C-alpha positions as CSV (number, residue, x, y, z in Angstrom):
1,M,-159.6,60.2,5.0
2,A,-163.0,62.2,4.8
3,A,-166.2,60.3,4.3
4,P,-169.5,61.6,3.0
5,K,-171.8,62.3,5.8
6,R,-174.9,62.2,3.9
7,R,-175.9,60.1,0.9
8,K,-176.2,62.0,-2.4
9,S,-179.5,62.0,-3.5
10,K,-180.5,61.0,-7.3
11,S,-180.5,64.6,-8.4
12,K,-177.1,65.6,-7.1
13,K,-175.7,62.4,-8.7
14,R,-176.9,63.1,-11.9
15,M,-176.0,66.6,-12.1
16,H,-172.4,65.5,-11.1
17,R,-172.4,63.1,-13.9
18,S,-174.0,65.6,-16.4
19,H,-170.4,66.1,-17.8
20,H,-169.9,62.5,-18.2
21,A,-171.4,62.4,-21.9
22,I,-169.0,61.6,-25.0
23,G,-169.2,64.2,-27.2
24,K,-169.3,64.6,-30.9
25,P,-166.0,64.2,-32.7
26,N,-164.2,67.1,-34.1
27,L,-164.5,66.5,-38.0
28,V,-162.1,68.6,-40.3
29,L,-162.4,68.7,-44.1
30,C,-159.3,67.1,-45.9
31,K,-157.9,69.7,-47.9
32,S,-157.3,67.7,-51.2
33,C,-160.5,65.3,-51.4
34,G,-163.2,67.4,-49.4
35,A,-163.8,64.4,-47.1
36,Y,-164.7,64.8,-43.2
37,I,-161.7,63.3,-41.3
38,L,-160.5,63.2,-37.8
39,P,-157.9,66.0,-37.5
40,H,-153.9,65.0,-37.6
41,R,-154.6,62.0,-39.6
42,V,-153.9,60.8,-42.9
43,C,-157.1,61.0,-44.9
44,P,-158.4,57.2,-45.3
45,T,-159.8,58.3,-48.9
46,C,-157.0,60.0,-50.8
47,G,-153.8,59.3,-48.7
48,H,-153.2,62.8,-48.3
49,Y,-151.7,64.7,-45.1
50,G,-150.5,68.2,-44.8
51,G,-150.8,68.6,-48.7
52,K,-148.6,65.7,-49.4
53,L,-149.5,62.0,-50.5
54,I,-148.6,60.0,-47.7
55,V,-149.9,56.6,-48.7
56,A,-151.8,55.2,-51.5
57,P,-155.3,55.1,-51.3
58,K,-156.6,51.8,-51.1
59,V,-158.9,50.7,-54.5
60,K,-161.4,48.2,-54.2
61,K,-161.0,45.6,-56.7
62,P,-164.2,44.4,-58.6
63,K,-165.2,40.9,-58.2
64,A,-164.4,38.3,-61.2
65,E,-167.8,36.9,-62.5
66,E,-167.2,33.1,-63.4
């Protein structure tokens, strides 16, 4: 198996790792409510996917005051 003859310098090592950064997520607009969501997933705010209601949206219940 081949082994490197020389040590890789700091600049070459950093240039090699320049493509390892995490990119920003690809967000798309929901067609029914307009919220930003990840593509090919059910919208968490309205529950639509592909123009159809898939899951009933979660509704927060107000806390009962005593």
